[in-house]
N, C-alpha and C positions, 0 to 999 in steps of 0.2 A: 491561516497565515501567521507567521511568527516574524517580528521585525526587531532587528538588533541595532544597537547604536552605531555599529560599523559593518562594512562589508567583510573585513578581516575576522570580526568575531562571528559573524554568521558562517564564513567559511570553515572556521576552526570547529564550530558546533556540527556544520554538516558533515565534515571529515569523520567526526567521532561518532555520530548517530546514524548516518546514512549508509553505513557499510552492512556487513553481514548481520550485525546485531539487530538492525532494523527488521531483518527477515525473521530472525529468532523471536523477537517481541510480537510480531505479527502472527506467528504460527501459535504462541502462547496464548493470545487473545481468543483463539479458538477454544482453548481449555479453560478460559476464565468466564465462561457462561454461567448464568444464573443457576445455581444448584437446584433451585425450586422449580425451575422450567421443566416442561414435559419433553423438550427437545434436548437430545444429547449431541454435542459437536465433538468430533475428533479430527485432527490434524493429519492427513496421511502423506503429503509431499509438499515440499519447499523449493522455490527455485527463484533464481535471479533472471529477470527478463531483460531484453533489449530496451533500453531506455528510450523513449521518444526524443526526437530532435526538437529542443526548446531553445528560447532566448535565455540561456544561461546553462546550468549543469542539472542533469537529472539522474536518478537512480530509480529502478523499477523492480518490484517483487511480486511474487505470487505464492500464496498458500492454497492448495487444494485439500478439501476436507470432506467429511460426511456428516450431514444432519440426519439424525435418527430419531423418528417419533413413532410410537407404536410399532407396527410391522412395516413401515416404509423408511427406505433410505434414499437420500438424495445427495448427490454430488454438488458440492458448493465451491465456488472459486472466489477468492478475494485477491484483488490486486492493489498495491499501493504504489504510487509514483511521488517521489520526493523531488522537489524542485529548488535549486538555489539560484537566486539572482540578486546581485548586489547585497544589501543588507537584509534581504528577506528569504525565508524558506517556507515553502508551501507543501502540504501533504494533501493528496487526491487519492481517495480510495473508491474502488469499484467491486461491485459484487455480481455474481451471476449463479443461477441454479441450473444444473444439468449441462450448462455450457459456459465456457470462460467468456469474460466481457470481450468486446470486439476490440482488437488493437487499433484500428484505425480511429475509432470512436475516443478511445483513451488518449491517443496522441493528439486529436484535434482539441480536447478539452485541455490537455497539459500545455499545448502551445499557447491557448488563449489565456490560461492561468498565468504563464510565464510572461506574456507580454504586458499583463496587467500589474505585475509586481512593481 
């Protein structure tokens, strides 16, 4: 959670960072894995998700990737929900292997988080 001195300041930052560039940053995080790791990650798909209804404003993104180790490949899903409420911005991330995180669970967590901001 990031808290700003004013709601207007938080809104300006949210408008700047919570757009498509957030999705690009998330996808690039796949490529920034530790090079000494025995697991290689690649991003294969990026998408904007329908944001959950929260007390405030939310944007949601998903990156689908592949984790490759030895002869095994696993599909990896990483979702991020960014929430703006008042002078606060919260980022919630969810990951799943072989299946995407459940949207209803993400929505419940996002709603709880927004109510606590």
